[in-house]
N, C-alpha and C positions, 0 to 999 in steps of 0.2 A: 504493500498500501505508498502512497506518496503521500504529503505533504500537499501538495497539488489535493487531494483528494476532500484534505481538510477543511483545507479551503473554500472548493465547490460547495462543500457542506454546510460550513459556515455560511455563507453567502445567502445558498436556499434557508438556511433558517431566518436571515434577517429578513429576507422577502414574506415569507410566510407570514412570521411575527408579525410584519407591517401591512401586510393583506388581513389581518387577526384585528388589529388595533383598527383599520380603518373601517371592517364589518362593524366593529363593537359601536361603532359612532356611526352607522346607519340601519343599526335596529338589527342586523344579518345574526341574531346572537348563534345559530346553528352553526352555519358558514364560520363564523369567527372561531369557534369550538374546533370544528375542522382544522382552521390553519393551526388553532394555538398548537395542536397534539402534530399534526408535521413539523413545527416549528421544533417543537422540543425531539421529533424523533432525528429530525436533519441534524442539531446541536446532539444529541449522542450520540449520532454517525460520527461528529468528527472529532468527539471525544477517543469511542474507539481507535478511530487510523491515531492521533495526536499520543495514546497511551500506546497501542504497536509500534508506535516510531521512537519511543523514549524505551521503551522494553530494548526497541534491539540495537539503540547507544548506549545499553548497558547502561540505564540513568535511571534512579527508582523517579516512579511516579508520587506525584504530591496526591496522597488519601485523601486530603479533606477536602468535606464537601462543602459548599457554598449555603 
């Protein structure tokens, strides 16, 4: 896995979060919920790629949850 994939996933998370935000403003709560879930999924995918990259570099991942 490449860091380009992590970047791509984070860009997707940003986009989906913005769409969710906009949908809330428009009163489309169901669509907002769907986009919030896809934003979280993309962010989780990016974290998985970054964790693998750290492992491959023999750098311990910081396990502090935000």
